[in-house]
Backbone bond lengths (Angstrom), bond angles and torsions (degrees), N, CA, C in turn:
res aa  C-N    CA-C-N  psi(-1)  N-CA   C-N-CA  omega(-1)  CA-C   N-CA-C  phi
1 X - - - 1.458 - - 1.521 109.46 -
2 X 1.322 116.55 139.87 1.459 121.27 179.65 1.521 110.25 -70.81
3 X 1.325 114.93 155.12 1.451 121.48 174.14 1.525 107.98 -97.42
4 X 1.313 117.50 134.94 1.463 120.87 -177.01 1.511 110.33 -124.92
5 X 1.339 115.72 138.97 1.447 122.37 174.87 1.509 108.59 -128.93
6 X 1.335 115.42 137.77 1.469 121.80 -178.21 1.507 107.39 -109.45
7 X 1.339 117.07 116.76 1.454 120.70 -172.41 1.510 112.23 -117.24
8 X 1.328 115.17 131.67 1.461 121.36 171.54 1.514 106.88 -137.49
9 X 1.334 114.85 128.93 1.472 121.05 -178.76 1.531 111.63 57.24
10 X 1.334 115.61 31.68 1.449 119.36 176.78 1.508 114.42 75.06
11 X 1.324 119.15 15.39 1.459 122.03 -179.01 1.512 108.94 -114.36
12 X 1.309 116.34 134.55 1.455 120.81 -179.06 1.516 109.33 -83.39
13 X 1.358 116.93 116.74 1.454 121.21 -178.28 1.514 112.68 -102.55
14 X 1.322 117.61 3.03 1.458 120.16 -179.78 1.525 110.09 -86.57
15 X 1.307 115.64 172.60 1.449 120.55 174.69 1.519 107.29 -81.04
16 X 1.292 116.78 96.46 1.451 122.86 -172.62 1.524 109.51 -97.45
17 X 1.336 118.42 116.68 1.460 119.89 179.15 1.516 113.27 -64.74
18 X 1.355 117.33 -15.79 1.461 119.99 -178.75 1.520 111.31 -102.70
19 X 1.340 117.16 11.01 1.460 120.91 -175.42 1.524 112.22 -54.95
20 X 1.337 117.07 -37.06 1.458 120.49 -176.92 1.523 112.09 -69.95
21 X 1.355 116.88 -16.27 1.458 119.82 -179.21 1.528 110.10 -89.28
22 X 1.331 117.35 -60.91 1.459 121.58 178.04 1.522 107.46 -144.86
23 X 1.295 116.29 100.57 1.466 120.34 -172.60 1.521 112.50 -64.11
24 X 1.338 117.04 -31.82 1.452 119.42 -173.55 1.524 112.59 -97.76
25 X 1.320 118.32 13.42 1.459 121.35 -178.93 1.528 110.20 -122.86
26 X 1.346 114.76 150.77 1.460 120.81 177.42 1.522 108.17 -114.02
27 X 1.321 116.49 122.92 1.461 122.37 -179.95 1.525 110.56 -91.67
28 X 1.320 115.29 152.14 1.451 120.94 174.50 1.514 111.24 -78.45
29 X 1.326 115.96 174.24 1.463 121.63 178.67 1.519 107.85 -144.92
30 X 1.319 116.32 128.80 1.465 119.90 -176.95 1.521 112.50 -75.08
31 X 1.339 117.73 -15.61 1.462 120.50 -175.17 1.522 113.56 -91.58
32 X 1.314 118.08 -23.86 1.454 120.64 -177.64 1.530 109.55 -162.35
33 X 1.325 114.70 166.35 1.462 119.92 178.26 1.528 109.87 -72.73
34 X 1.310 115.60 159.46 1.453 122.36 178.19 1.530 108.36 -113.74
35 X 1.332 117.59 119.82 1.465 122.48 179.08 1.523 109.97 -87.29
36 X 1.316 116.14 133.03 1.458 121.97 179.83 1.527 108.65 -132.97
37 X 1.344 117.39 127.74 1.456 123.00 177.85 1.528 108.53 -105.52
38 X 1.333 115.72 123.36 1.457 121.14 -175.67 1.523 109.16 -121.29
39 X 1.320 116.45 129.64 1.457 120.35 -179.44 1.525 110.91 -68.67
40 X 1.337 115.29 139.52 1.460 121.61 -179.09 1.529 110.14 -57.44
41 X 1.330 115.36 137.81 1.474 125.55 179.12 1.534 112.84 77.11
42 X 1.331 117.83 0.04 1.461 119.98 176.20 1.518 109.39 -102.25
43 X 1.329 116.86 161.82 1.457 121.32 174.16 1.518 109.57 -81.74
44 X 1.310 115.59 145.94 1.463 118.78 174.83 1.524 109.11 -71.17
45 X 1.323 117.79 161.27 1.466 118.77 171.43 1.520 108.66 -71.39
46 X 1.313 118.58 162.72 1.463 120.11 176.14 1.531 110.73 -63.20
47 X 1.320 116.40 129.15 1.461 122.66 176.76 1.520 107.73 -102.35
48 X 1.323 116.71 124.67 1.460 121.22 -176.76 1.521 111.13 -96.51
49 X 1.307 115.87 135.03 1.457 122.01 179.84 1.521 109.93 -86.86
50 X 1.310 115.16 53.80 1.462 122.06 175.60 1.517 108.60 -169.88
51 X 1.314 116.57 159.63 1.454 120.25 176.67 1.519 109.32 -91.13
52 X 1.317 115.68 176.15 1.464 119.72 -175.98 1.516 111.90 -61.06
53 X 1.321 116.92 -44.49 1.471 120.06 -177.55 1.524 110.95 -62.07
54 X 1.343 116.65 -44.50 1.457 119.92 -178.71 1.524 111.00 -66.41
55 X 1.326 117.41 -34.81 1.460 120.56 -179.17 1.517 111.85 -66.39
56 X 1.339 116.64 -21.47 1.460 120.71 178.99 1.533 112.48 -93.96
57 X 1.344 116.19 5.46 1.466 121.30 -177.89 1.527 110.72 -111.67
58 X 1.314 115.02 165.32 1.459 120.79 174.05 1.523 108.46 -79.74
59 X 1.338 116.45 124.80 1.464 121.76 -178.19 1.526 108.28 -116.28
60 X 1.323 116.65 124.62 1.473 122.30 -174.29 1.528 109.82 -103.99
61 X 1.320 115.77 130.75 1.469 123.87 178.43 1.529 112.39 49.05
62 X 1.326 117.65 56.63 1.472 118.38 -179.89 1.531 111.71 -75.87
63 X 1.309 115.72 143.68 1.462 122.90 173.44 1.527 107.32 -133.11
64 X 1.333 116.02 141.55 1.464 120.56 -173.38 1.523 110.14 -126.61
65 X 1.315 115.78 140.28 1.461 122.04 173.75 1.522 108.43 -131.53
66 X 1.337 116.00 118.85 1.461 122.10 177.18 1.528 109.14 -104.03
67 X 1.332 115.67 130.86 1.462 122.30 178.83 1.525 108.79 -118.15
68 X 1.338 116.51 131.37 1.462 121.50 -179.03 1.518 112.91 -87.16
69 X 1.338 116.83 -179.17 1.466 121.28 -178.67 1.525 113.91 -59.61
70 X 1.333 117.87 -25.24 1.466 120.71 -179.16 1.517 112.85 -85.01
71 X 1.349 116.61 1.21 1.456 120.13 178.37 1.506 114.67 85.95
72 X 1.338 118.05 3.65 1.453 122.03 -179.50 1.530 110.54 -106.64
73 X 1.342 114.24 156.12 1.460 119.28 179.70 1.522 110.52 -66.43
74 X 1.329 115.61 147.20 1.467 121.35 -178.36 1.525 112.55 -89.77
75 X 1.309 116.97 -7.06 1.457 120.45 -177.68 1.525 109.78 -62.32
76 X 1.339 115.78 128.43 1.449 121.31 177.49 1.518 114.51 87.44
77 X 1.343 119.00 -3.37 1.458 121.04 178.85 1.526 109.40 -72.61
78 X 1.347 116.58 142.31 1.463 119.63 -175.36 1.523 113.59 -79.97
79 X 1.326 118.92 -5.68 1.464 121.53 179.92 1.531 112.32 -105.05
80 X 1.336 116.48 13.67 1.462 120.08 178.59 1.519 110.32 -128.22
81 X 1.313 114.43 154.17 1.455 121.75 168.94 1.526 106.06 -118.50
82 X 1.310 116.74 108.39 1.460 122.62 -174.35 1.517 109.03 -118.73
83 X 1.331 116.30 117.00 1.465 120.54 -176.78 1.517 110.84 -90.86
84 X 1.328 114.75 166.43 1.465 120.58 178.66 1.521 111.28 -65.76
85 X 1.340 117.20 -22.11 1.465 121.05 178.87 1.528 112.32 -86.42
86 X 1.348 116.73 9.25 1.453 119.70 175.45 1.510 115.14 82.89
87 X 1.312 117.38 15.79 1.460 121.27 -178.38 1.522 109.34 -92.09
88 X 1.329 116.10 125.58 1.463 121.88 -175.58 1.525 111.22 -111.18
89 X 1.338 116.53 131.40 1.467 122.86 171.07 1.518 107.77 -126.81
90 X 1.326 116.95 128.21 1.454 122.36 177.75 1.527 108.54 -94.37
91 X 1.326 116.91 129.59 1.456 122.55 -171.86 1.530 111.49 -97.09
92 X 1.341 115.57 140.75 1.468 121.41 176.60 1.528 110.67 47.57
93 X 1.306 116.43 61.04 1.463 122.39 -170.73 1.526 111.06 -62.48
94 X 1.331 116.08 134.02 1.453 123.09 178.85 1.524 109.85 -125.27
95 X 1.353 115.22 167.16 1.461 119.11 -175.60 1.526 112.87 -61.27
96 X 1.347 117.21 -34.85 1.461 119.05 -178.77 1.525 112.95 -74.70
97 X 1.322 117.05 -3.26 1.457 120.80 175.59 1.521 111.80 -92.95
98 X 1.321 117.14 -3.14 1.463 121.03 178.57 1.527 110.06 -66.23
99 X 1.315 115.53 153.72 1.459 120.23 177.34 1.513 112.74 138.66
100 X 1.314 114.54 -164.44 1.462 121.94 -174.68 1.528 110.79 -91.36
101 X 1.334 115.58 127.56 1.458 122.92 175.68 1.522 108.20 -117.12
102 X 1.324 115.55 124.10 1.463 121.03 -175.12 1.518 110.23 -118.20
103 X 1.311 115.35 136.37 1.462 120.74 177.69 1.526 109.83 -127.05
104 X 1.312 115.08 136.83 1.468 120.93 175.03 1.523 108.87 -120.51
105 X 1.309 115.77 127.72 1.464 121.82 175.34 1.524 108.71 -108.64
106 X 1.317 116.61 134.55 1.464 121.59 172.60 1.525 107.94 -119.67
107 X 1.310 116.04 138.30 1.461 120.53 -179.88 1.527 109.22 -154.81
108 X 1.347 115.49 168.14 1.458 121.28 -176.04 1.530 111.01 -100.17
109 X 1.312 114.64 139.81 1.466 121.98 169.92 1.523 107.13 -112.74
110 X 1.335 118.12 111.95 1.463 123.21 -173.55 1.525 110.24 -102.88
111 X 1.333 115.48 133.55 1.465 120.17 177.52 1.525 110.72 -65.90
112 X 1.302 114.58 155.88 1.459 120.02 -177.90 1.529 112.05 -60.69
113 X 1.358 117.73 -30.68 1.469 120.02 -178.27 1.533 111.82 -86.55
114 X 1.338 116.83 1.88 1.460 123.01 177.00 1.527 112.93 63.60
115 X 1.321 117.98 14.53 1.448 120.73 -177.12 1.528 113.41 -83.74
116 X 1.319 116.93 -22.34 1.465 119.36 -178.54 1.519 109.51 -154.88
117 X 1.289 114.58 157.83 1.467 118.63 175.00 1.523 108.97 -137.84
118 X 1.324 114.41 163.32 1.454 121.56 -176.97 1.517 108.44 -126.14
119 X 1.337 116.19 132.83 1.454 120.67 177.19 1.536 108.41 -88.12
120 X 1.322 116.13 123.64 1.471 121.93 -176.68 1.529 109.26 -113.21
121 X 1.339 115.23 136.24 1.462 121.74 177.81 1.534 108.77 -120.87
122 X 1.315 116.28 131.46 1.474 121.70 177.68 1.526 108.60 -134.39
123 X 1.341 116.05 135.82 1.464 121.40 -177.49 1.523 110.45 -117.60
124 X 1.322 115.13 139.42 1.465 122.25 178.06 1.533 109.13 -125.36
125 X 1.317 115.41 145.56 1.460 120.69 -178.47 1.525 110.17 -123.15
126 X 1.330 115.52 129.72 1.470 122.24 176.64 1.535 108.23 -119.91
127 X 1.329 116.78 133.58 1.467 121.69 173.01 1.525 107.99 -105.68
128 X 1.320 116.44 114.91 1.462 121.01 -178.93 1.533 110.31 -105.96
129 X 1.328 115.41 134.82 1.467 121.83 -179.02 1.526 109.11 -126.67
130 X 1.330 115.76 129.33 1.465 120.20 172.65 1.526 109.06 -78.42
131 X 1.328 116.86 140.61 1.458 119.88 177.11 1.524 110.26 -140.01
132 X 1.322 115.04 158.66 1.458 123.47 171.82 1.519 108.42 -126.25
133 X 1.320 116.17 156.85 1.460 119.56 170.36 1.524 108.49 -72.88
134 X 1.325 118.20 145.28 1.463 119.20 176.43 1.516 111.11 -65.64
135 X 1.328 115.25 147.38 1.465 120.77 174.47 1.525 108.50 -83.59
136 X 1.329 116.66 137.20 1.465 121.29 -175.33 1.524 111.72 -104.89
137 X 1.311 115.64 141.87 1.455 123.29 162.20 1.527 105.86 -132.51
138 X 1.324 116.50 168.11 1.462 120.20 178.68 1.530 109.63 -125.89
139 X 1.325 114.80 131.53 1.463 120.96 170.62 1.518 107.52 -98.95
140 X 1.331 116.36 124.83 1.463 121.43 -174.26 1.525 109.80 -120.76
141 X 1.312 115.74 135.63 1.461 122.96 177.27 1.525 108.72 -122.31
142 X 1.335 116.81 134.81 1.460 122.60 175.43 1.524 108.90 -141.05
143 X 1.338 116.57 157.58 1.456 122.10 177.75 1.529 109.60 -120.54
144 X 1.338 115.08 143.02 1.461 121.93 173.86 1.530 108.72 -131.62
145 X 1.327 117.32 136.34 1.457 120.13 174.04 1.525 109.52 -76.59
146 X 1.329 116.78 151.70 1.460 122.41 178.55 1.527 109.20 -142.63
147 X 1.306 116.89 159.98 1.468 121.51 -179.21 1.524 112.55 -72.89
148 X 1.337 116.09 -20.11 1.462 119.08 179.20 1.508 111.30 -176.63
149 X 1.326 116.68 146.65 1.466 120.49 -176.86 1.523 112.74 -71.50
150 X 1.331 118.25 -22.04 1.450 119.92 -176.61 1.506 114.98 -92.38
151 X 1.313 118.06 6.57 1.464 121.03 -176.03 1.530 111.82 -76.56
152 X 1.337 115.96 136.52 1.474 121.04 176.74 1.521 111.27 -65.94
153 X 1.326 115.33 -25.01 1.472 119.11 -178.88 1.524 112.21 -65.13
154 X 1.326 118.05 -20.38 1.462 120.35 178.17 1.523 110.94 -62.92
155 X 1.334 115.79 -44.77 1.465 120.71 178.87 1.521 110.59 -63.97
156 X 1.325 116.74 -42.94 1.463 120.20 179.00 1.522 111.03 -62.05
157 X 1.340 116.15 -43.64 1.459 119.92 179.24 1.525 110.98 -62.04
158 X 1.325 116.27 -45.38 1.474 120.68 -179.90 1.528 110.81 -58.59
159 X 1.310 117.92 -47.04 1.464 120.89 -179.03 1.528 111.64 -63.83
160 X 1.323 117.05 -40.04 1.462 120.13 178.55 1.528 111.37 -67.27
161 X 1.318 116.52 -37.53 1.461 120.21 178.38 1.523 110.63 -63.95
162 X 1.337 117.30 -45.74 1.465 120.52 179.44 1.528 110.74 -62.71
163 X 1.320 116.42 -38.87 1.463 120.39 178.43 1.535 110.72 -63.69
164 X 1.335 116.27 -42.38 1.462 120.37 179.67 1.525 111.30 -65.21
165 X 1.328 116.98 -41.95 1.469 120.41 179.64 1.522 110.79 -65.21
166 X 1.321 116.80 -40.15 1.464 119.90 177.08 1.521 111.28 -60.33
167 X 1.328 116.57 -41.86 1.465 120.27 179.68 1.525 111.79 -64.51
168 X 1.328 116.18 -33.54 1.470 119.99 -178.64 1.525 112.67 -65.32
169 X 1.322 116.76 -32.48 1.474 119.88 -172.39 1.526 112.05 -112.29
170 X 1.321 118.14 3.29 1.470 120.07 -176.34 1.527 111.93 -65.12
171 X 1.346 117.79 -31.72 1.463 119.85 179.93 1.524 112.10 -67.50
172 X 1.331 116.02 -16.06 1.467 121.04 176.34 1.520 111.65 -94.63
173 X 1.334 116.83 5.04 1.470 122.83 -175.62 1.524 111.35 60.87
174 X 1.327 116.60 28.98 1.460 122.26 172.76 1.526 108.71 -104.09
175 X 1.326 116.59 162.56 1.452 119.38 177.16 1.524 110.82 -152.76
176 X 1.342 115.16 167.64 1.452 122.55 -178.26 1.522 109.17 -95.11
177 X 1.324 116.81 130.00 1.465 121.53 -179.75 1.526 109.35 -133.35
178 X 1.330 115.00 164.77 1.467 123.06 174.79 1.525 111.55 49.36
179 X 1.314 115.27 47.68 1.464 120.22 -179.17 1.527 110.24 -92.30
180 X 1.327 116.30 144.38 1.463 122.01 178.59 1.519 108.66 -162.40
181 X 1.344 115.15 168.46 1.462 118.98 175.40 1.523 109.11 -151.05
182 X 1.320 115.20 156.87 1.452 123.40 172.99 1.523 108.00 -139.15
183 X 1.320 115.80 154.23 1.461 120.58 -178.44 1.523 109.55 -113.13
184 X 1.334 115.11 133.15 1.455 121.48 -179.75 1.530 109.46 -135.18
185 X 1.318 115.42 156.79 1.461 121.13 170.37 1.514 107.65 -91.12
186 X 1.327 116.24 128.63 1.463 121.29 -172.50 1.524 109.84 -126.12
187 X 1.312 116.22 133.33 1.471 122.53 174.36 1.518 108.10 -114.55
188 X 1.327 115.51 113.38 1.464 120.93 178.58 1.528 109.58 -104.27
189 X 1.338 117.39 155.73 1.476 120.46 179.92 1.524 111.54 -54.05
190 X 1.321 116.45 133.73 1.465 124.02 176.03 1.531 112.11 65.45
191 X 1.342 118.91 18.51 1.455 122.13 177.53 1.533 109.10 -132.21
192 X 1.333 115.23 157.97 1.457 120.29 176.78 1.531 109.79 -79.14
193 X 1.317 115.95 171.54 1.464 121.41 179.22 1.530 109.70 -69.01
194 X 1.330 117.07 129.05 1.458 122.40 -178.58 1.522 110.62 -129.92
195 X 1.316 116.10 147.87 1.465 120.87 171.57 1.525 108.53 -88.16
196 X 1.330 115.73 134.01 1.459 120.20 -176.66 1.523 110.98 -134.18
197 X 1.322 115.05 144.44 1.461 122.05 172.97 1.526 108.42 -91.05
198 X 1.325 116.59 121.44 1.456 122.34 174.19 1.533 106.43 -95.28
199 X 1.324 116.30 108.31 1.466 121.90 -174.49 1.528 109.36 -107.73
200 X 1.319 116.06 133.33 1.468 120.94 179.34 1.523 108.87 -134.35
201 X 1.317 117.06 140.81 1.464 121.55 177.84 1.516 108.95 -159.16
202 X 1.319 115.54 165.94 1.458 120.98 176.62 1.516 109.98 -117.10
203 X 1.323 115.57 143.09 1.461 122.33 173.24 1.524 106.99 -100.93
204 X 1.329 115.68 119.24 1.456 121.77 -171.47 1.530 109.88 -117.13
205 X 1.349 119.22 139.53 1.472 120.85 -176.78 1.514 114.70 -83.33
206 X 1.343 118.04 2.50 1.460 119.96 -174.80 1.526 111.36 -107.99
207 X 1.330 115.45 50.84 1.454 121.07 175.54 1.517 111.46 -79.90
208 X 1.341 117.83 178.83 1.467 121.23 179.44 1.527 111.96 -54.11
209 X 1.336 115.38 128.88 1.459 121.32 177.87 1.513 114.88 84.59
210 X 1.344 118.02 8.43 1.473 118.80 -176.87 1.524 111.75 -62.82
211 X 1.362 116.25 -34.27 1.465 118.67 -176.40 1.523 112.39 -67.27
212 X 1.338 117.39 -24.75 1.467 119.00 177.90 1.523 110.88 -69.74
213 X 1.339 116.31 -22.55 1.467 119.38 177.39 1.525 110.84 -68.20
214 X 1.332 116.69 -20.66 1.463 121.30 179.46 1.523 111.38 -104.39
215 X 1.337 117.38 9.87 1.462 121.17 -178.07 1.532 110.05 -58.70
216 X 1.322 115.51 136.86 1.467 123.51 179.81 1.523 112.23 72.58
217 X 1.342 116.69 8.82 1.464 119.59 175.99 1.514 109.26 -110.33
218 X 1.333 117.07 171.78 1.452 120.83 172.98 1.518 109.03 -66.49
219 X 1.345 116.31 170.34 1.460 119.28 177.36 1.526 111.28 -74.21
220 X 1.312 117.34 -0.48 1.461 122.18 174.89 1.529 108.07 -89.58
221 X 1.333 115.78 93.43 1.467 120.51 -173.85 1.526 112.55 -112.88
222 X 1.317 118.32 18.31 1.459 120.02 -176.04 1.522 112.34 -57.04
223 X 1.327 116.91 -43.51 1.463 119.72 -177.87 1.526 111.03 -62.74
224 X 1.343 116.31 -44.14 1.461 120.82 179.69 1.524 110.39 -64.47
225 X 1.337 115.94 -47.60 1.475 120.24 -178.38 1.520 112.04 -63.43
226 X 1.327 116.23 -42.89 1.464 119.46 -178.71 1.519 112.08 -67.28
227 X 1.318 116.86 -33.01 1.461 120.18 176.32 1.529 110.52 -66.87
228 X 1.337 117.33 -40.48 1.463 120.79 178.34 1.529 111.49 -65.05
229 X 1.334 116.86 -44.43 1.463 119.05 -176.02 1.523 110.80 -69.38
230 X 1.335 117.41 -30.45 1.456 120.69 176.93 1.533 110.22 -66.32
231 X 1.326 116.73 -40.14 1.463 120.65 177.70 1.521 110.53 -65.47
232 X 1.344 116.75 -40.63 1.462 120.86 179.84 1.522 110.80 -63.99
233 X 1.313 117.47 -41.00 1.466 121.00 178.40 1.526 110.62 -62.54
234 X 1.332 117.02 -39.29 1.462 121.22 179.92 1.530 110.35 -66.30
235 X 1.329 117.72 -42.26 1.466 121.78 -179.95 1.527 110.57 -61.57
236 X 1.327 116.28 -44.94 1.465 120.09 -179.15 1.519 110.63 -67.60
237 X 1.316 117.28 -39.01 1.461 120.21 176.31 1.517 112.26 -61.48
238 X 1.342 116.62 -40.87 1.463 121.03 176.89 1.529 111.67 -63.31
239 X 1.324 116.16 -37.83 1.466 120.71 179.35 1.532 110.71 -59.97
240 X 1.313 117.36 -47.11 1.465 119.76 -178.41 1.532 111.91 -73.16
241 X 1.326 117.41 -29.45 1.464 119.79 173.87 1.525 110.61 -62.45
242 X 1.340 116.19 -38.72 1.466 119.73 179.69 1.522 111.72 -68.86
243 X 1.359 116.83 -32.53 1.464 119.22 175.82 1.523 109.98 -60.61
244 X 1.308 115.35 -41.99 1.464 120.84 -179.83 1.529 110.59 -66.07
245 X 1.332 117.00 -42.80 1.467 120.63 -179.40 1.532 110.91 -65.08
246 X 1.335 117.22 -39.46 1.459 121.22 -178.97 1.523 111.22 -64.60
247 X 1.332 116.77 -43.32 1.458 120.49 -179.95 1.523 111.85 -65.06
248 X 1.326 116.63 -35.74 1.471 120.04 -178.57 1.522 112.27 -71.52
249 X 1.357 117.24 -19.53 1.460 120.96 -177.84 1.531 113.15 -99.78
250 X 1.341 117.10 -15.46 1.461 120.06 -175.39 1.531 109.85 -133.32
251 X 1.341 115.96 84.54 1.456 120.64 -177.25 1.532 112.36 -76.31
252 X 1.331 118.09 -21.93 1.459 120.94 -172.35 1.530 112.94 -83.45
253 X 1.339 116.95 -21.82 1.473 119.63 -174.92 1.531 111.47 -120.93
254 X 1.324 116.74 45.76 1.453 120.63 179.15 1.528 108.86 -74.95
255 X 1.339 118.99 125.13 1.468 121.38 -178.99 1.530 111.62 -69.21
256 X 1.342 115.03 163.68 1.467 120.29 -178.37 1.522 111.45 -61.34
257 X 1.307 117.17 -38.36 1.470 122.12 175.54 1.517 107.29 -111.92
258 X 1.311 116.60 117.38 1.465 118.40 -177.96 1.525 110.92 -143.16
259 X 1.312 114.08 159.60 1.463 123.44 -174.36 1.527 111.13 -66.59
260 X 1.340 116.28 140.10 1.458 122.44 175.90 1.524 108.52 -89.97
261 X 1.321 115.72 122.68 1.470 120.41 -177.07 1.522 112.20 -51.32
262 X 1.341 115.02 136.11 1.469 123.35 173.19 1.525 113.53 62.32
263 X 1.326 117.90 22.09 1.470 119.02 -179.94 1.529 112.59 -89.51
264 X 1.330 117.30 -7.98 1.474 121.03 -178.13 1.528 110.34 -67.42
265 X 1.331 116.55 125.38 1.463 122.81 176.21 1.524 108.52 -134.55
266 X 1.320 116.75 128.12 1.473 121.85 179.02 1.524 108.95 -122.72
267 X 1.314 116.07 127.05 1.467 122.17 179.54 1.522 108.85 -121.06
268 X 1.325 116.35 126.17 1.464 119.75 178.75 1.520 109.84 -80.00
269 X 1.318 115.21 132.91 1.459 121.88 177.65 1.523 108.70 -114.01
270 X 1.319 116.83 128.24 1.456 121.48 179.98 1.525 110.52 -99.23
271 X 1.313 115.64 144.74 1.458 121.39 171.29 1.525 107.86 -138.99
272 X 1.317 116.16 159.14 1.459 121.07 -178.14 1.519 110.48 -115.32
273 X 1.312 114.79 149.91 1.461 121.96 175.22 1.534 108.67 -61.28
274 X 1.354 119.07 144.00 1.466 119.78 176.51 1.520 111.94 -51.12
275 X 1.331 115.78 136.16 1.461 120.91 -177.04 1.511 113.62 92.20
276 X 1.352 116.73 0.12 1.457 121.91 -178.77 1.524 109.45 -132.02
277 X 1.321 116.27 156.10 1.454 120.34 177.82 1.513 111.34 -164.07
278 X 1.323 115.31 168.96 1.467 121.73 177.00 1.520 109.98 -98.82
279 X 1.332 115.89 143.35 1.456 121.09 175.31 1.522 108.17 -152.89
280 X 1.336 115.62 98.72 1.465 120.58 -175.67 1.513 112.49 -68.47
281 X 1.336 117.28 -24.37 1.465 119.89 -179.43 1.527 110.87 -74.11
282 X 1.327 116.30 -44.87 1.464 119.84 -178.22 1.523 111.31 -82.66
283 X 1.334 116.55 -39.75 1.467 121.09 -175.68 1.527 109.94 -117.69
284 X 1.315 116.25 55.25 1.472 119.09 -175.75 1.518 112.51 -67.44
285 X 1.336 118.80 -20.11 1.459 120.98 177.72 1.528 111.96 -84.84
286 X 1.316 116.04 -5.80 1.463 121.13 175.93 1.531 106.53 -138.11
287 X 1.350 115.16 51.18 1.462 121.84 -168.75 1.523 113.11 -63.62
288 X 1.324 118.05 -29.83 1.461 120.65 -178.06 1.527 112.33 -93.69
289 X 1.337 116.65 4.60 1.459 120.81 -179.05 1.517 110.48 -87.96
290 X 1.317 115.85 147.79 1.462 121.58 167.60 1.529 105.97 -91.28
291 X 1.334 115.72 102.95 1.462 121.91 -174.01 1.528 109.01 -97.23
292 X 1.335 116.91 145.15 1.464 121.70 179.79 1.521 110.52 -53.26
293 X 1.334 116.03 130.79 1.465 120.71 179.89 1.528 110.15 -57.83
294 X 1.323 116.65 134.89 1.456 121.26 -177.66 1.527 110.75 -74.80
295 X 1.329 117.19 160.29 1.469 119.67 176.19 1.527 110.78 -51.84
296 X 1.332 115.25 136.48 1.459 120.40 -177.36 1.507 113.47 93.94
297 X 1.343 117.82 -4.78 1.462 121.94 179.08 1.526 109.23 -131.45
298 X 1.333 115.94 165.63 1.461 120.61 -179.18 1.523 110.03 -156.17
299 X 1.321 116.01 164.54 1.460 122.99 172.58 1.523 107.42 -144.63
300 X 1.337 116.71 115.92 1.457 120.35 -173.46 1.519 113.30 -98.38
301 X 1.323 117.48 -11.99 1.464 120.69 -179.55 1.516 108.35 -134.02
302 X 1.342 114.56 -173.39 1.464 118.58 -177.81 1.530 110.74 -83.16
303 X 1.323 116.14 57.91 1.453 122.59 174.50 1.521 108.97 -85.80
304 X 1.313 115.76 -175.91 1.465 119.85 176.07 1.520 111.78 -118.00
305 X 1.334 117.54 2.74 1.457 121.14 -177.01 1.525 109.52 -131.28
306 X 1.324 116.63 135.75 1.464 121.73 172.72 1.528 108.63 -81.01
307 X 1.324 115.69 130.57 1.454 121.34 -177.20 1.531 110.65 -96.68
308 X 1.349 117.96 143.82 1.470 119.47 175.83 1.524 111.19 -67.84
309 X 1.314 116.54 146.50 1.462 122.32 179.01 1.522 108.55 -115.97
310 X 1.318 116.26 120.77 1.473 120.97 -179.57 1.527 112.27 -109.31
311 X 1.340 117.06 -8.99 1.468 119.95 -178.02 1.517 112.64 -76.28
312 X 1.304 116.02 -42.33 1.458 120.78 179.85 1.526 109.07 -133.07
313 X 1.301 115.56 166.60 1.461 120.79 178.16 1.517 109.73 -92.49
314 X 1.319 116.57 113.89 1.462 121.58 178.66 1.529 108.26 -95.78
315 X 1.315 116.11 119.33 1.464 120.02 -176.53 1.515 113.28 -100.16
316 X 1.331 117.70 -19.29 1.460 120.71 -173.33 1.529 111.18 -101.79
317 X 1.327 115.45 164.32 1.460 122.43 172.88 1.538 109.06 -83.39
318 X 1.342 114.91 149.09 1.457 120.08 172.21 1.527 114.26 80.86
319 X 1.334 118.21 28.75 1.469 120.50 179.98 1.522 110.49 -68.46
320 X 1.337 116.74 141.70 1.459 121.89 -179.45 1.527 112.86 -112.13
321 X 1.330 117.28 -0.12 1.457 120.68 179.49 1.516 109.71 -150.32
322 X 1.318 114.04 162.71 1.476 120.35 -178.95 1.525 108.92 -124.43
């Protein structure tokens, strides 16, 4: 079985059996490759060109050769930090840097009588994958009672409600999209038959001015966007909670169209940046990550799945077209 490490900001968040030795380093393994997930625009953790046992031993005249996914040596590349001790760190990791990284260490094993020595070669393989956090939106459903499904006032109420919700979250550069409603007759336990508006809409983080929220940052704004949309969801939830509290305190002045208690439902919807997708079968140790699409696959929109490409041969990670 492969070994997997999940990395964000250079910190190992997986259950690492070597954590007690060097928490911020990833060791190789002679029996299988080591999978490492690195967040886009972050540095990878230090990758060691030796396994745990060898790192605890005396190594004489070690020499290290690191080979990247393109089959060429990494020595002298401007996107790596490679130490004399064979420790590799990849800088500002991007999707096109994903792939197989191989290191070979050669060192001497000297007999106790100093009469002869043996040159030993050991190779380690690391699979590095770029990932992003999924982008969040919220789909929200609420119900309102009405005096009748055919009333023109239903449309007016719906439009005013959407306008009010937009105003509540506009300071966060979020907005309401894909909003609609339908009217149904509903019979609930211990209640008479009532006409109700079933209202559905999405809260989206890409409202007017959203890009200014990422000003002076990298184009990787998932953390900023997700924080904004979480705040917007909380504000809208508070708004509907207050509708319920107001109705429970004022029975004499209930409006013709009013909120149905406990009807608020919010569902988080995930999407991935183009060139990234989720795959629990391949990346089950990073199941909630949007991982760079593997060669032969692509994602051209904010989907959550990388699609196979049969028209052309895609050789790189993170393809956005076929």
